[in-house]
C-alpha positions in Angstrom: 3.6 58.7 33.2 4.9 55.1 33.7 7.1 54.7 36.7 9.8 52.0 37.1 8.7 48.5 38.3 8.3 48.3 42.0 8.6 45.1 44.1 5.3 44.8 46.0 4.1 41.8 48.2 1.6 39.6 46.5 -0.7 40.0 49.4 -1.1 43.6 48.5 -2.2 42.9 44.9 -5.7 42.1 43.5 -7.0 41.7 39.9 -8.7 44.8 38.5 -12.2 44.3 37.2 -11.3 46.3 34.0 -8.9 43.4 32.9 -9.9 42.5 29.4 -9.3 38.8 29.8 -12.5 37.3 31.3 -12.2 33.6 30.5 -9.3 31.2 31.4 -8.2 27.6 30.6 -7.5 25.4 33.6 -4.9 23.5 31.6 -3.1 26.7 30.5 -3.3 28.0 34.1 -1.6 24.8 35.4 1.2 25.3 32.8 1.8 28.8 33.8 1.8 28.0 37.5 4.5 25.3 36.9 6.5 27.6 34.8 6.5 30.4 37.5 7.4 27.8 40.2 10.4 26.5 38.1 11.6 29.8 36.5 10.2 32.6 38.5 8.1 35.5 37.1 9.9 36.5 33.9 7.5 39.4 33.1 6.4 42.1 35.5 2.6 42.9 36.1 1.0 46.1 35.3 -1.3 47.9 37.9 -2.8 51.1 39.2 -2.8 52.3 42.9 -5.9 51.6 45.1 -7.4 54.8 46.4 -7.5 55.2 50.2 -5.4 52.1 50.6 -1.8 52.9 50.5 0.6 50.3 49.1 -2.1 48.3 47.5 -2.7 47.9 43.8 -5.2 46.5 41.3 -3.5 44.5 38.5 -4.9 45.4 35.0 -2.4 43.3 33.0 -1.1 40.0 34.3 -4.2 38.8 36.2 -3.4 35.1 35.4 0.1 35.4 36.5 -1.1 37.0 39.8 -3.6 34.2 40.4 -0.8 31.5 39.8 1.4 33.2 42.4 -1.5 33.3 44.9 -2.0 29.5 44.4 1.7 28.8 44.8 1.6 30.8 48.1 -1.4 28.8 49.2 0.4 25.5 48.5 3.4 26.7 50.4 5.7 26.7 47.3 6.3 30.5 47.7 6.7 32.5 50.9 3.7 34.4 52.1 5.5 37.7 51.8 6.7 36.9 48.2 7.3 40.2 46.3 6.2 40.7 42.7 7.6 43.3 40.2 4.8 45.7 39.3 4.8 48.4 36.6 2.6 51.1 38.2 0.5 53.4 35.9 0.1 57.0 37.1 -3.1 57.4 35.2 -5.7 54.8 36.1 -7.6 55.6 32.9 -4.8 53.9 30.9 -5.4 50.6 32.6 -8.1 49.1 30.3 -6.0 50.0 27.1 -2.8 48.6 28.5 -4.6 45.3 29.4 -6.0 45.1 25.9 -2.6 45.8 24.3 -0.7 43.3 26.4 -3.3 40.5 25.5 -4.0 41.5 21.9 -0.5 41.9 20.6 0.9 38.7 22.2 2.1 36.2 19.5 2.4 32.7 20.5 5.3 30.5 19.5 4.8 28.5 16.3 4.7 24.6 16.5 8.1 24.5 14.7 9.6 26.9 17.3 8.2 24.7 20.1 9.8 21.6 18.6 13.2 23.3 18.2 13.1 24.8 21.7 12.3 21.4 23.3 14.9 19.7 21.3 17.5 22.3 22.4 16.6 21.8 26.1 17.2 18.0 25.5 20.4 18.2 23.6 22.0 21.4 25.2 20.6 21.6 28.7 20.6 17.8 29.1 17.0 17.8 30.4 14.8 14.8 29.8 11.2 14.9 28.6 9.8 14.4 32.2 11.9 17.4 33.5 10.6 19.6 30.7 7.0 18.6 31.3 7.2 19.2 35.1 9.0 22.6 34.7 6.4 23.9 32.1 3.3 22.2 33.6 2.6 20.2 30.6 2.1 16.4 29.8 5.2 14.5 29.0 3.3 13.1 26.0 3.0 16.6 24.6 6.8 17.0 24.9 7.5 13.7 23.2 5.1 14.6 20.4 7.0 17.9 19.8 10.3 16.1 19.8 9.0 13.6 17.2 8.0 16.6 15.1 11.5 18.0 15.5 12.8 14.8 14.0 10.7 14.9 10.8 12.4 14.5 7.5 14.1 17.9 6.7 11.9 18.9 3.8 8.7 18.2 5.8 10.0 20.1 8.9 11.0 23.0 6.6 7.5 23.1 5.2 6.1 23.2 8.8 8.5 26.0 9.6 7.6 28.0 6.6 3.8 27.5 7.1 3.5 25.5 3.9 1.8 22.7 5.8 -0.4 22.7 9.0 0.4 21.2 12.3 -2.1 18.4 11.7 -0.3 17.5 8.5 3.0 17.4 10.2 1.5 15.2 12.9 0.3 12.8 10.2 3.7 12.4 8.8 5.1 12.0 12.3 3.0 9.0 13.1 6.1 7.1 12.0 9.7 7.8 13.1 11.0 6.3 9.7 12.2 9.4 7.8 12.6 7.3 4.7 9.0 6.2 4.7 8.0 9.9 5.5 9.9 11.1 2.4 8.5 8.4 0.1 4.9 9.5 0.9 5.9 13.1 0.9 7.2 12.9 -2.7 4.3 11.0 -3.9 1.7 13.3 -2.4 3.2 16.8 -2.2 2.2 17.7 -5.8 -1.2 16.0 -5.8 -4.7 16.9 -4.5 -4.1 14.8 -1.4 -1.0 16.7 -0.1 -2.9 18.2 2.7 -5.3 15.4 3.4 -4.4 13.9 6.8 -6.3 10.7 6.3 -4.7 10.0 3.0 -1.2 10.7 4.5 -1.9 8.3 7.3 -3.2 5.7 5.0 -0.2 6.0 2.7 2.2 5.6 5.7 0.3 2.6 6.9 0.7 0.8 3.6 4.4 0.7 4.7 3.7 -1.0 7.9 1.3 -3.6 9.4 -0.5 -3.6 12.7 0.3 -6.4 15.1 -3.3 -7.7 14.7 -3.2 -7.8 10.9 -4.2 -11.1 9.5 -0.7 -11.5 7.8 1.0 -10.7 11.1 -1.1 -13.2 12.9 -0.4 -15.9 10.2 3.4 -15.4 10.6 3.7 -14.7 14.3 5.7 -12.2 16.1 8.6 -14.5 16.8 9.1 -15.6 13.3 9.0 -12.0 12.1 11.5 -10.8 14.6 13.8 -13.9 13.8 13.8 -12.9 10.2 15.1 -9.4 11.0 11.8 -7.6 11.2 11.6 -4.4 13.3 8.7 -3.2 15.5 8.0 0.6 15.5 7.4 2.6 18.8 3.8 3.5 19.7 2.2 6.2 17.7 2.6 9.4 19.8 -0.4 11.1 18.2 -3.1 8.4 18.7 -4.5 6.6 21.6 -4.1 3.2 20.2 -1.7 0.7 22.0 -1.1 -1.5 19.1 2.4 -1.8 17.6 3.4 -1.6 14.0 5.7 -3.9 12.0 7.6 -1.7 9.7 9.6 -4.2 7.5 6.7 -4.9 5.2 8.8 -6.9 2.7 9.8 -9.3 5.3 6.3 -9.9 6.5 5.0 -10.1 3.0 7.6 -12.8 2.1 7.0 -14.8 5.3 3.2 -14.7 4.8 3.3 -15.5 1.1 5.6 -18.6 1.8 3.5 -19.9 4.7 0.2 -19.2 2.9 1.4 -20.9 -0.3 2.3 -24.0 1.6 -1.1 -24.2 3.3 -3.0 -23.3 0.1 -1.7 -26.5 -1.4 -3.0 -28.5 1.5 -6.3 -26.8 1.1 -6.3 -27.6 -2.7 -5.9 -31.2 -2.3 -8.4 -31.4 0.5 -11.1 -29.6 -1.5 -10.1 -31.3 -4.8 -9.7 -28.0 -6.8 -7.9 -27.7 -10.0 -6.0 -24.5 -9.0 -5.8 -22.2 -6.1 -4.4 -18.7 -5.8 -3.4 -17.0 -2.6 -4.4 -13.5 -1.6 -2.7 -12.5 1.8 -5.8 -10.5 2.8 -9.4 -11.0 4.0 -10.9 -10.3 0.6 -10.2 -11.0 -3.0 -9.5 -7.9 -5.1 -12.1 -7.1 -7.6 -9.5 -6.8 -10.5 -8.3 -10.3 -9.8 -11.6 -11.9 -10.5 -13.6 -9.5 -12.8 -12.7 -11.3 -15.9 -13.3 -14.9 -14.5 -16.5 -16.8 -14.8 -18.0 -17.8 -11.4 -19.0 -21.4 -10.9 -22.6 -21.6 -9.3 -22.9 -25.3 -9.1 -26.2 -27.2 -9.2 -28.8 -28.3 -6.6 -29.2 -32.1 -6.5 -32.8 -33.4 -7.1 -34.8 -34.6 -4.1 -34.8 -38.3 -3.3 -38.1 -40.2 -3.2 -38.2 -40.0 0.7 -37.4 -36.2 0.6 -40.2 -35.6 -2.0 -42.7 -37.7 0.0 -41.8 -35.8 3.3 -42.0 -32.5 1.4 -45.6 -33.3 0.4 -46.6 -34.4 3.9 -45.2 -31.2 5.5 -46.9 -29.0 2.9 -50.3 -30.8 3.5 -50.0 -30.3 7.3 -49.0 -26.7 6.9 -52.0 -26.1 4.5 -54.3 -27.6 7.2 -53.0 -25.2 9.9 -53.4 -22.3 7.5 -56.9 -23.3 6.8 -57.9 -23.5 10.5 -55.9 -20.2 11.2 -58.0 -18.5 8.4 -61.2 -19.0 10.6 -61.4 -16.1 13.0 -62.7 -18.5 15.8 -59.7 -20.8 15.6 -56.2 -19.3 15.6 -53.0 -21.5 15.9 -51.7 -21.1 19.4 -49.8 -23.1 21.9 -48.5 -26.4 20.6 -50.0 -25.9 17.2 -48.1 -22.7 16.8 -44.8 -24.4 17.7 -45.7 -27.2 15.4 -46.2 -24.7 12.6 -42.8 -23.2 13.2 -41.1 -26.6 13.3 -42.7 -27.7 10.0 -41.6 -24.4 8.2 -38.0 -25.0 9.4 -38.0 -28.7 8.3 -39.5 -27.7 4.8 -36.8 -25.0 4.4 -34.0 -27.6 5.2 -35.4 -29.9 2.4 -36.0 -27.2 -0.3 -33.5 -24.5 0.5 -30.2 -26.2 -0.1 -26.8 -24.7 -1.1 -25.6 -25.6 -4.7 -22.9 -28.1 -4.8 -20.0 -28.9 -7.2 -19.3 -32.4 -8.3 -15.7 -33.7 -8.4 -15.3 -33.0 -12.0 -16.4 -29.4 -11.7 -14.1 -28.9 -8.7 -11.2 -30.4 -10.7 -11.6 -27.6 -13.2 -12.3 -24.8 -10.6 -10.0 -22.0 -9.6 -10.3 -21.0 -5.9 -8.7 -18.2 -3.8 -7.2 -18.8 -0.4 -7.7 -15.8 1.7 -7.1 -15.1 5.5 -9.6 -14.9 8.2 -9.3 -12.0 10.6 -7.4 -14.3 13.0 -4.8 -15.2 10.3 -6.2 -18.6 9.5 -6.2 -19.5 5.8 -9.5 -20.5 4.2 -10.9 -21.0 0.7 -13.1 -18.1 -0.5 -16.7 -19.1 -0.8 -16.8 -18.2 -4.6 -15.1 -20.6 -7.0 -14.3 -19.7 -10.7 -13.8 -21.5 -13.8 -10.0 -21.9 -14.0 -8.5 -20.3 -17.2 -6.8 -22.7 -19.5 -4.1 -22.0 -22.0 -4.6 -23.4 -25.5 -1.8 -25.9 -25.7 -2.7 -27.2 -29.2 -1.9 -30.8 -29.9 1.1 -30.9 -27.7 -0.5 -32.7 -24.7 1.0 -35.2 -22.4 0.0 -38.8 -22.9 1.3 -39.8 -19.5 -1.9 -40.1 -17.4 -0.1 -41.3 -14.3 2.3 -38.4 -14.1 2.4 -36.9 -10.6 1.5 -33.2 -10.1 4.3 -30.9 -9.3 4.7 -29.1 -6.0 2.6 -26.0 -7.2 -0.8 -24.7 -6.4 -2.3 -26.5 -9.4 -3.1 -30.1 -9.9 -4.6 -30.2 -13.3 -3.1 -30.2 -16.9 0.3 -31.0 -17.9 1.1 -27.3 -18.8 0.4 -26.3 -15.1 2.0 -29.2 -13.3 5.4 -27.9 -13.6 4.7 -24.4 -12.5 5.9 -23.5 -9.0 3.6 -22.0 -6.4 3.6 -18.2 -6.7 2.3 -15.7 -4.3 0.5 -12.5 -5.5 3.5 -10.5 -4.5 5.8 -12.6 -6.7 3.4 -12.3 -9.6 3.5 -8.5 -9.2 7.3 -8.5 -8.9 7.6 -10.4 -12.2 5.1 -8.1 -13.9 7.2 -5.1 -12.8 10.4 -6.6 -14.2 8.8 -7.8 -17.4 7.3 -4.3 -18.1 10.6 -2.7 -17.2 12.3 -4.8 -19.8 9.5 -3.9 -22.3 9.9 -0.2 -21.5 13.6 -0.3 -22.3 13.0 -1.8 -25.7 10.2 0.7 -26.6 12.5 3.5 -25.5 15.2 2.2 -27.7 13.0 2.1 -30.8 11.6 5.6 -31.3 9.8 4.6 -34.6 8.1 1.8 -32.7 7.3 4.2 -29.8 5.8 6.7 -32.2 3.6 4.0 -33.7 2.5 2.9 -30.3 1.8 6.4 -29.0 -0.1 7.4 -32.1 -2.2 4.3 -31.8 -3.1 4.7 -28.2 -4.1 8.3 -28.7 -6.4 7.8 -31.6 -7.7 4.6 -30.1 -9.1 6.5 -27.1 -10.4 9.4 -29.3 -12.2 7.3 -31.8 -14.1 4.8 -29.5 -17.5 5.7 -28.1 -16.9 3.2 -25.2 -13.8 3.4 -23.1 -11.3 0.6 -23.6 -8.8 -0.7 -21.0 -5.3 -0.2 -22.3 -2.3 -0.9 -20.1 -0.7 2.6 -20.8 -1.1 6.3 -19.8 -0.2 8.7 -22.6 0.3 11.7 -20.3 4.0 10.7 -20.1 3.4 10.4 -16.3 5.0 7.3 -14.7 2.4 5.1 -13.1 2.6 4.1 -9.5 4.6 0.9 -9.1 2.8 -2.2 -7.9 5.3 -2.6 -5.1 6.7 0.7 -3.8 9.4 -1.0 -1.7 10.8 -3.2 -4.5 13.3 -1.8 -6.9 15.1 -4.6 -8.8 18.7 -4.1 -10.0 18.4 -5.7 -13.3 20.2 -5.2 -16.6 17.1 -3.5 -17.9 17.1 -1.1 -15.0 20.7 -0.2 -15.5 20.1 0.4 -19.2 17.1 2.6 -18.5 19.3 4.8 -16.2 21.9 5.1 -18.9 19.2 6.0 -21.4 17.9 8.7 -19.2 21.4 10.2 -18.5 22.1 10.5 -22.2 18.9 12.6 -22.8 19.7 16.1 -24.0 18.3 18.3 -21.2 19.8 21.6 -22.5 16.3 22.9 -23.2 15.1 22.6 -19.6 17.3 25.5 -18.5 15.0 28.2 -19.9 12.5 29.9 -17.5 9.5 30.5 -19.8 7.3 27.8 -21.2 7.5 29.3 -24.7 11.4 29.5 -24.5 11.6 25.9 -23.4 9.3 24.7 -26.2 11.4 26.6 -28.8 14.7 25.2 -27.4 13.2 21.7 -27.5 12.2 22.0 -31.1 15.7 23.3 -31.9 17.2 19.9 -30.8 18.3 17.5 -33.5 16.0 14.8 -34.8 17.9 12.1 -32.8 17.6 14.0 -29.5 13.9 14.8 -30.0 13.2 11.1 -30.9 15.0 9.9 -27.8 12.7 12.1 -25.7 9.7 10.7 -27.6 10.8 7.2 -26.8 11.4 8.1 -23.2 8.0 9.8 -22.7 6.0 7.0 -24.2 8.0 4.2 -22.7 7.7 5.4 -19.1 3.9 5.3 -19.2 3.5 1.5 -19.6 1.8 -0.3 -16.7 3.0 -3.4 -15.0 0.1 -5.9 -15.3 0.3 -9.3 -13.5 -0.5 -12.2 -15.6 -4.1 -13.2 -16.1 -5.5 -9.6 -16.0 -6.9 -7.5 -18.9 -4.0 -5.9 -20.8 -1.4 -8.7 -20.4 -2.0 -10.0 -23.9 -1.4 -6.5 -25.4 1.9 -6.2 -23.6 2.9 -9.6 -24.7 2.0 -8.7 -28.3 4.3 -5.6 -28.1 7.1 -7.7 -26.7 6.8 -10.2 -29.5 6.7 -7.5 -32.2 10.0 -6.1 -30.7 11.6 -9.5 -30.6 12.8 -9.2 -27.0 15.0 -12.1 -26.0 14.0 -12.2 -22.4 16.5 -14.9 -21.4 19.5 -12.6 -22.6 18.2 -9.7 -20.5 16.7 -11.4 -17.4 17.7 -14.4 -15.3 16.0 -15.4 -12.1 17.9 -14.6 -8.9 17.3 -15.4 -5.3 16.2 -11.8 -4.6 13.9 -11.5 -7.6 12.4 -14.9 -7.7 13.7 -18.0 -5.8 13.4 -16.6 -2.3 9.8 -16.0 -3.0 9.0 -19.7 -3.9 8.6 -22.7 -1.5 11.3 -25.2 -1.1 9.3 -27.9 -3.0 8.6 -25.4 -5.7 12.3 -24.8 -6.3 13.0 -28.5 -6.3 10.2 -29.0 -8.9 12.1 -26.5 -11.2 15.3 -28.5 -10.8 13.4 -31.7 -11.7 11.9 -30.0 -14.7 15.3 -29.3 -16.3 17.4 -32.2 -15.0 15.1 -34.9 -14.0 14.7 -36.7 -10.7 18.5 -37.1 -10.3 19.0 -33.4 -10.2 16.3 -32.9 -7.8 17.6 -35.6 -5.4 21.1 -34.0 -5.7 19.7 -30.7 -4.1 17.0 -32.1 -1.9 19.0 -32.0 1.3 19.7 -28.2 1.0 18.0 -25.7 3.2 15.7 -23.1 1.7 18.3 -20.2 1.7 21.0 -22.4 0.2 18.6 -23.9 -2.3 17.6 -20.5 -3.6 21.3 -19.5 -4.0 22.1 -22.8 -5.8 19.1 -22.1 -8.0 20.4 -18.6 -8.9 23.8 -20.0 -9.9 22.3 -22.9 -11.8 19.8 -20.9 -13.9 22.4 -18.1 -14.4 25.0 -20.5 -16.0 27.4 -20.3 -13.2 27.4 -24.0 -12.3 29.5 -26.6 -14.1 27.0 -29.2 -15.1 25.9 -31.5 -18.1 25.7 -29.3 -21.3 22.1 -30.3 -22.0 20.9 -29.4 -18.5 22.8 -26.0 -18.6 21.2 -25.3 -21.9 17.7 -26.0 -20.5 18.5 -24.0 -17.4 19.7 -20.9 -19.4 16.7 -21.0 -21.6 14.1 -21.5 -18.8 11.8 -18.6 -17.9 8.7 -18.4 -15.8 5.6 -17.9 -17.9 5.0 -14.7 -16.3 8.2 -13.2 -17.8 7.6 -14.5 -21.3 6.3 -12.4 -24.1 5.8 -15.2 -26.6 3.2 -18.1 -26.5 3.7 -21.4 -24.7 5.3 -24.3 -26.5 1.9 -25.7 -27.5 0.9 -22.4 -28.9 4.2 -22.0 -30.7 3.7 -25.4 -32.4 0.2 -24.4 -33.4 1.5 -21.2 -34.9 4.1 -22.9 -36.8 1.7 -25.3 -38.3 -0.6 -22.4 -39.3 2.4 -20.7 -40.8 3.3 -23.8 -42.9 -0.3 -24.0 -44.1 -0.2 -20.3 -45.0 3.0 -21.1 -47.0 1.2 -23.5 -49.2 -1.5 -20.9 -50.0 -1.2 -18.9 -53.3 0.5 -15.6 -52.9 -1.8 -12.6 -53.5 -0.4 -10.2 -56.1 0.3 -6.7 -54.8 -0.9 -3.8 -56.9 0.3 -0.2 -57.0 -2.2 1.0 -54.4 -0.8 -1.6 -52.0 2.7 -0.3 -52.5 1.5 3.3 -52.0 -0.1 2.5 -48.7 3.1 0.7 -47.5 5.3 3.6 -48.3 3.0 6.0 -46.3 3.3 4.0 -43.2 5.8 5.6 -40.7 6.9 2.2 -39.4 6.0 -1.5 -39.9 7.2 -3.9 -37.2 
């Protein structure tokens, strides 16, 4: 029979040898000790009487609590006669079972419950993390970590609370306090295979921030980043690293691109290269160069003096080898050192690096990358610069000065402004978005495109790179933090809102399929256009697949200038100041360039947006050229030289006799679902 709890002096209590808990944790013991000192003993002990020693008891359940009380008495934090509530068992045989029950059936708080409890102590009880750590005998860092978890984005914390994700996964998301960034990664990973991969979550979060020792950060400098409005995130509570993270990646990217582009032009002129491209990283991506032809250079022939010296060295080395071949005469001492010196001198003469002459460099493409310390340098491998076929429309002005871009060869390249890799990707995204709107608006064209892509992949024995995924899954954007507000984006939203979604309300797959088939032809055709158009990839210029996307744009007859005009946000802010002035000169001559040459970069970008958007009162011919101007990366059609060549070819074809069309030709044409 169990009696009511008695208050017994701690000096009359000892642990029973039948207590089932044999091991202990020093850290947990320290936490328990601090908790008892701050809050008292909240749960009584369980014990049995000691025979022949009246008033003394052996504790069968609560041994850790008793040890903590004894330590507090020894430290003077509790009185020597401190009394402890003990539930006394009348039957000593029940002691072992009660000890097992108390330890076995105890359920610890979940991490989510820890988080909410600590947060309530902060908000309701007005305690600070240091107070909580001291009163519970835990590290303040642990409290701060639980508070960080309590401030996770709501869907992520709800998943932790519902045991849908582990504590480690929640900690991975909590490495940043930016809930917007947490949700972006959560939405991108939660339905994929990497949803529980801690390393993948951390990697994805880090793509939204830069370490302070990242080459881009070192190139720009902390002061410039902060002055531009950049923010620095607090130290990661779940790692031992002391580095800080710069979370406004778009600000750092723009600053790094502008500074790197300016320094790249200096490097281009110094090295005498025809063109340079900038990569704000330590290495050049494989996809950026896999289609380019490397330049290997050539080794200059030896001079007469070098050839003569080479023969002298080889003869002397042969003599030493001959003597060393005799077992009684091995090279040693001075002769051994002489042998090594001769080998080094011979290597310096014969093993020379290939060099490029000035003419080769003038037609070479180089990449400017960053050293680990943020210093720009030319990548060791040069490539043959790709040249556009400009036909017969070449400039006769050999003395024309190159523009302020990154290229110094060819009239077609001289007027192009310097562009960073980020700007190229931005233009590729906007261009493909424009293409997607037109594909979605022409269901017959989308049907042709989708059918072709499906049979193309099925009929080829070797895979072919096609800038499209036909699973109707929207590909990951090149730039996750860039969402341009363009007419094409607005039109795409209107198109999606107009889709008939009545069939999506059915629960079963078969019912949804039947309901979809019951839609009208126009509604189903709209879904087809939407499904195919959203799969198109954004491909920066110069990479495989660009020509195919351009071909689609030409077949659709997209008037880019009517849909897209460059703005400060989408274009001019990403150019250097000389690059913007070069565009002014291109449409209005030197006079227009001088007119704006005194403007600061920000004001110049705003002026360029108004000028190229037709919002400036200016000479009609200049305004016409400004409204027609587009960066080559946004064009679907050929360059002016290519257009002239195409026109000449078309005129030549017009002079050819027309082939008669027989009945079989007509029958074939009638069976085609669509002809662009």
